[in-house]
N, C-alpha and C positions, 0 to 999 in steps of 0.2 A: 778287140784284142781286150783281154783279162790277164791281170797277176794279183795272184793271192801269195800273203806272206803267213805263212801257217808255223808258229811256233810255241812252245813248250812255256808254259807259265805267262802270268801278268807281269809288264813293264812294272819295275817298283820306282825308278828311277824318273819322275815325269819331264825333267828337262828332256832327258833322250827320247821320252814316249812323244815329245810335241815338235822334236825336229823329224821322228819318221814321221809324223802327221804331215809336217810341211813337205816333205819331200812326196808324200804321196800326194797331196794336192798339186804340185809339181807335176807330176807324171801323169795326171788326169787331164792338164792341161795340154797335152797330147794327144787326146782322145783313148787314154787308157784308162781301163777300169781298175782301180789299186784297192785291195781291201786287205785288211790284217785280220788274221783270227789267235786265236790263243786255246789251247788245249791246257788241263789242270796239268801242276806238276807234283810230281809225287813225291812223298818225303823221305829221301835218301836217309840210309845210315841208322833206320831206326828196325823195324820189323823186317824189313827187305832187305835182300842184296842187290847190289848193284846191278845187275842184269836184270832182275825183275822189275827195279824201278824204268828201267830203260825198255823192259818189251811192255809195260803198262802204259807208260807214254806212247809207245809207239803205236798202241792199237791206238788210243785216243787220237792220234795224228793221221793216223793211214783213216778213220772212219770220218775224220774233219776234212779230208780232201777233196775238192770237185770231182766230179766222177767221169772227167772227161780233161784231154790237154798233156801236156809235160810235167813231169815230176822232177826238180831238180833238189837233190839234197845237199844241205849245207854238210861239208865235213873235212877236214883237214887233210883227209886221206885223196881227196880230188882233183880234180885237175885247175891248177892255177889258171886263171884267166887275165890278159891285160883288159884294159878297160876298151880298148877298140874289137880285139877278139870277143869279148862280151858283146859287143852293139852290133856284130856280125852273127850273134844268135838269137838276140835277145827279141826280136820279132816273130823270130820263127819257132821258137820257143814259146811264145807268148799268143800262137795263134793254133785254137781259141782260147784257150789258157794254159797259164803257165804259174805252176803252185810249187813256192820256195818253202822248204821246210828247214828249220831251225830246232834242235835239240833242245835239253834242257841243261843244268851243269854236268850232268855227265855223257853228254854226246846223244849221239842217235844209234837205235838199237839194229842189229842186223837187218831185221825185215824190214824198216824202212832204206836203206841202203839198200838193199835188193830191189825194193818195188821202185826206186828212184831211175828216171832214163837218163838222169844224169849228173855226178859228182861233183861239185863246184867248192874248191876250197878258197878263202880270202886268205889267208894267210896261212904258215906253217906253225904260226903262236896259237894257242888255244884263247880264245877270246872270252870273254862272260857275255852269254848269249844277250842281254840287252844291246850290250854295244854290236854286237853281231847284226842285228837287224838294223840299225841305223847305219852301219856300213852298205849292205844290202841295198836300204832304199835308194842312199847317195848312188852306187856304183848303178842301180838302173836306171835312175835320173840322165846319170853322165852318159849311159850307154844311148839311151833316146838322143839325148841330145847329139853325141856323135852321127845316129843312125840318120837322124834328120839335119844336121848340118846345121842346127843353132850352136852359136859364140856361147858355154857355159867351159867348155871340156879343155882349150888352152891355158 
């Protein structure tokens, strides 16, 4: 079982990045291969329109995804899941590989949303993409503890 978190841009907040890595180590204790990968963020507001920025980032994101498995796009228009609902899905999604995709500050382009097998909404609120990475990592860990009856989630 493998879970890959693919996101636009490198984390700027070292503390948040360290927390994501900590959850990645915890996830690894369940025998899950956890990995994070980043693609280059395209500077918005200069030479390119917002849609062009999202389109360029989308090409990079799609190229970075593993060749097989389930793709879940993190998007506010996606389905909101409780931790228990995520626990019901996580192992099925991650067999063999689950790719979780987080866009940059402008969000995901329609090509990524269309390519995704599922859309998952963390919240109707707009979250900074660095914070979204941490929430995703924690929720994946929480879902695995629920699925495997490990006392973390209560």
